[in-house]
Each structure stands twice: as structure tokens, then as C-alpha cells.
C-alpha positions in Angstrom: -14.3 -64.2 -11.3 -17.2 -62.6 -13.3 -17.5 -58.8 -12.9 -20.2 -56.6 -14.2 -20.4 -52.8 -14.1 -23.8 -51.3 -14.6 -25.0 -54.6 -16.2 -22.1 -54.8 -18.6 -19.5 -57.5 -18.4 -16.0 -56.3 -17.6 -12.9 -58.2 -18.7 -10.6 -58.0 -15.6 -7.2 -59.6 -15.3 -6.1 -60.2 -11.8 -2.7 -58.6 -11.1 -2.0 -58.1 -7.4 -5.6 -58.4 -6.3 -6.0 -61.3 -3.8 -9.3 -60.3 -2.1 -12.7 -59.0 -3.1 -11.8 -55.8 -1.3 -8.7 -55.4 -3.5 -10.9 -55.6 -6.6 -13.4 -53.0 -5.2 -10.5 -50.7 -4.3 -9.1 -50.9 -7.9 -12.6 -50.2 -9.3 -13.2 -47.3 -7.0 -9.9 -45.7 -7.9 -10.9 -45.9 -11.6 -14.3 -44.5 -10.8 -12.9 -41.6 -8.9 -10.6 -40.7 -11.8 -13.8 -40.4 -13.9 -15.9 -38.5 -11.4 -17.9 -41.6 -10.6 -18.6 -43.7 -7.6 -20.0 -47.1 -6.6 -23.5 -46.9 -5.2 -24.4 -50.7 -5.1 -22.4 -53.9 -4.8 -23.9 -57.4 -5.3 -21.6 -60.4 -4.6 -22.9 -63.8 -5.7 -26.5 -62.5 -6.0 -26.5 -60.9 -2.5 -26.6 -57.1 -1.9 -23.7 -56.0 0.2 -24.6 -53.5 2.9 -22.3 -50.7 4.1 -21.6 -52.8 7.3 -20.4 -55.8 5.2 -18.0 -53.9 3.0 -15.1 -54.1 5.5 -15.4 -57.9 5.6 -14.7 -58.0 1.9 -11.2 -56.7 2.4 -10.1 -60.1 3.7 -12.4 -62.3 1.6 -10.4 -64.3 -0.9 -11.4 -64.3 -4.6 -13.0 -67.4 -5.9 -13.2 -68.4 -9.6 -16.9 -68.9 -9.2 -17.6 -65.5 -7.7 -19.9 -63.1 -9.5 -19.5 -59.4 -8.7 -21.9 -56.8 -9.9 -21.3 -53.1 -9.3 -23.6 -50.2 -10.0 -22.0 -46.8 -10.3 -23.1 -43.2 -11.0 -21.1 -40.4 -12.5 -21.5 -36.7 -11.8 -22.0 -35.8 -15.4 -24.8 -38.4 -15.6 -26.5 -36.8 -12.7 -26.3 -33.4 -14.3 -27.7 -34.7 -17.5 -30.6 -36.4 -15.7 -31.3 -33.1 -13.8 -31.5 -31.3 -17.1 -33.7 -33.9 -18.7 -36.1 -33.6 -15.7 -36.6 -29.9 -16.6 -38.3 -31.1 -19.8 -40.9 -32.9 -17.5 -41.3 -29.9 -15.3 -41.9 -27.4 -18.2 -45.4 -28.7 -19.2 -46.2 -29.2 -15.5 -45.8 -25.5 -14.9 -48.7 -24.6 -17.1 -50.7 -27.5 -15.9 -50.3 -26.5 -12.2 -51.6 -23.1 -13.2 -54.7 -24.8 -14.7 -55.2 -27.0 -11.6 -57.5 -24.6 -9.7 -59.9 -24.4 -12.6 -59.8 -28.2 -13.1 -60.6 -28.7 -9.5 -63.4 -26.2 -9.5 -64.9 -28.1 -12.5 -64.6 -31.4 -10.6 -62.3 -32.7 -13.3 -60.8 -35.2 -10.8 -59.1 -37.4 -13.3 -57.1 -34.7 -15.0 -56.4 -33.0 -11.6 -55.0 -36.2 -10.0 -53.0 -37.0 -13.2 -51.2 -33.6 -12.8 -50.7 -34.1 -9.1 -49.3 -37.6 -9.6 -46.9 -36.6 -12.4 -45.7 -33.7 -10.2 -45.2 -36.2 -7.3 -43.3 -38.7 -9.5 -41.1 -36.0 -11.0 -40.4 -34.5 -7.6 -39.4 -37.9 -6.3 -36.9 -38.3 -9.1 -35.5 -34.8 -8.3 -35.0 -35.8 -4.6 -33.2 -39.0 -5.6 -30.9 -37.1 -8.0 -30.2 -34.5 -5.3 -29.2 -37.2 -3.0 -26.8 -38.7 -5.6 -25.4 -35.2 -6.3 -24.3 -35.0 -2.7 -21.7 -37.7 -3.5 -19.9 -35.1 -5.7 -19.8 -31.9 -3.6 -17.0 -30.3 -5.6 -18.8 -30.8 -8.9 -22.0 -29.3 -7.6 -20.5 -26.4 -5.5 -21.6 -23.1 -6.9 -24.5 -24.6 -9.0 -27.6 -22.7 -7.9 -31.3 -22.9 -8.4 -33.2 -19.8 -7.3 -29.9 -18.6 -5.8 -29.8 -21.7 -3.5 -27.8 -25.0 -3.6 -29.9 -27.9 -4.9 -30.2 -29.2 -1.3 -31.4 -25.9 0.0 -33.8 -25.5 -2.9 -35.4 -28.8 -2.0 -35.6 -27.8 1.7 -37.4 -24.6 0.7 -40.0 -26.9 -1.0 -40.6 -28.9 2.2 -43.2 -26.6 4.0 -45.1 -26.0 0.8 -45.3 -29.7 0.1 -46.6 -30.3 3.6 -49.3 -27.7 3.1 -50.1 -29.1 -0.3 -50.5 -32.6 1.0 -52.7 -31.3 3.9 -54.9 -29.4 1.5 -55.4 -32.5 -0.6 -56.3 -34.6 2.4 -58.8 -32.0 3.6 -60.2 -31.7 0.0 -59.6 -27.9 0.2 -59.6 -27.3 -3.5 -59.1 -23.5 -3.1 -55.9 -23.9 -1.0 -54.7 -26.8 -3.3 -55.1 -24.6 -6.3 -53.5 -21.6 -4.8 -50.5 -23.6 -3.6 -50.1 -25.2 -7.1 -50.3 -21.9 -8.9 -48.5 -19.6 -6.6 -46.0 -21.8 -4.7 -45.2 -24.9 -6.7 -45.3 -23.4 -10.2 -42.8 -20.6 -9.6 -40.4 -23.0 -7.9 -40.5 -25.3 -10.9 -40.1 -22.4 -13.3 -37.0 -21.4 -11.4 -35.7 -24.9 -11.6 -36.3 -25.1 -15.4 -34.6 -21.7 -15.9 -31.6 -22.2 -13.7 -30.8 -25.9 -14.4 -29.5 -24.9 -17.8 -26.5 -23.3 -16.1 -25.4 -26.6 -14.5 
């Protein structure tokens, strides 16, 4: 059986493992010891869904099998959250400039700022989802005196208003939300993420 973890081949000698489930259990045990977990399983080129995992516990191992596992570790998530702060730092000052850019009809630069914010925020949401796999590691880690999940929930109504203002082409409201709502939240993130 050929096994890859995060795209890297793994030399694995079968001991008492008889089923694919046995191999996955052995891998998961190793991951847990290193504050990691499996987030994707591909067997013979097919993504295995959560509903199909139980069926692997009785599936015999074949020499021709190819198993690819993607994992994530808690420390890697923290490192990515910290790296994201370096994307948010320049965005803070750019969000402050957004009202002026919009009043000057500088659409290209305005939309570039908005798109970069949206892309970075999407990454933040993905990392927050992954962080929920390690509740003990992230317990007590706060941004603006809130857990990462609650910090993102606090963003939700502001993002809804921001999206509506963009749809309605309300440049005054868009600028105000960017400068007085989004920017302070990003600044809190940049400031507090260092303590993670």
C-alpha cells in the first residue's frame, strides 16, 4: 500500500493492521500525539466522505491501494493566523482611505481594497473553522476580549451592512463602515493575535 501524508510519501510497515480503518486509526493516534488531525482522506483517487469512513474499518488492505491523507496541526493554524495579521496591517490604513477613494471615483483602487479584504477575511474564517478542531489549544486565546468564533460572529452584521452598501452603491455608508467598523476590528486582530 502506498501512503502519503500532506503530499509526502510515508514508509509504513504493516504490523497488526489488516484493514484500511486500522491504518487510519494508527495515523490518527500519531496525529493526536502531535496536536494534529486528519481533515481529508483520499483512497485510490476518491475522496472519502464522513459517511464512508465507517466502511473503511472492515475494508481489507490491498497492495495496489493508494491512501492520501491531509492533516492540519494546531501550531500550523496559529502560525497562519499570525501571518494573516501581516495582510491585515496594510488593509487597515487602506480601509481608512476607502471613503476618499470612493468619493474620487477611483473604482479600481477601491475594489482592489475591498477584494483583498474579502479574500483575507475568507482565509480567516477558514482558519477559525480549523481552530475549532483543537478547542483545548485555543481556549483562552482572545481577540478584542472574545474567542475567535465570537470575534467573527461580531463581524457578521457589519459585513451584511457593508455588502448592502456596496450593492446600493452607497459610497458614504461603505466608507463609514470601512473606516469606523471594519478597520478597528482588523486593528484589534492585528494587536491581539500576537498573544496566540
